N, C-alpha and C positions, 0 to 999 in steps of 0.2 A: 504494500499500500504506500503510495507516495505521500508526501506531506500535503499536497493539494487535496488529495482524496480524503486524507485524515481531517483536514479543515472542513471539507464538504460534509463529512459524517457528523462532526460536531455541529455544524450549521443545521443539518437535518434534524438532529436531536433537539437543538434549541428552537427550531420551528415547531416541532411537535409538542414540546413542553417548554413554553417561554421561561427564561430565567435559569434554566438548569445549567447552562454553560457557565454562568457566573457563580452559582452556588455550589455546584458539584465539580465541574471540570477545572475550574481555576485552582483550587487547592491541590488537586491531583497533579495538574501541570506544574505547579510550583515545587511540589515534592520531587517529581520526576526530574525537573530542571536541576535542582541542587543535588540530587542523587547522582545525576550524570556528571556533575562537577567533582563530587567527592570520590566516586568509585575509582578513578584512575590512580589515586593515592594508595589504594590497596594493591595495586599491581606491583609497586616497588618492592615490598618484601618478598613477593613470590619470584620476581625476576632476580632479586639479589641473591636468593638462595639457590636459584636455578630451577629449571623445570625438569628435574631428574625423575621424580616418581610420577606414577599415574594419578595419584590423588592431587598432587600440586598442579598437574596439567589440567585435570578436571576443574579444580577450583578456579584456575586462570580462565578456562573456557567459559565457565559459568559467570564470572565477573565481567568478561567481555560481552557476553550475551545480555546480561543485565544492564550494562552500560548502553548498549545499542537500543534496547527497549526503552530505557530512561531517556535517551536522546530523542527517540521517536515521539514519545508521549509529551516530553517537556520542551520540545523545540519552539513552540509558539508562546511560551510563558512571558517572554520579554515584550512581545508585540501586543499584549492585551491592553 
């Protein structure tokens, strides 16, 4: 889903139930935005110790996936 289609989805929900975008989606976008900023700091210890074990590689992959999702959800937080 591209960012324009995500914005269209938020607009459709807001049209269906007016005010939902401000009351529900704004805090979610804010948390996602700040999560996307903080998550890369968690990469540092994993990369410093090396990605030798499968558990560390899995944790790194989960962090990257969580960061991508947080970026997607929180990308329009600043433009509100």
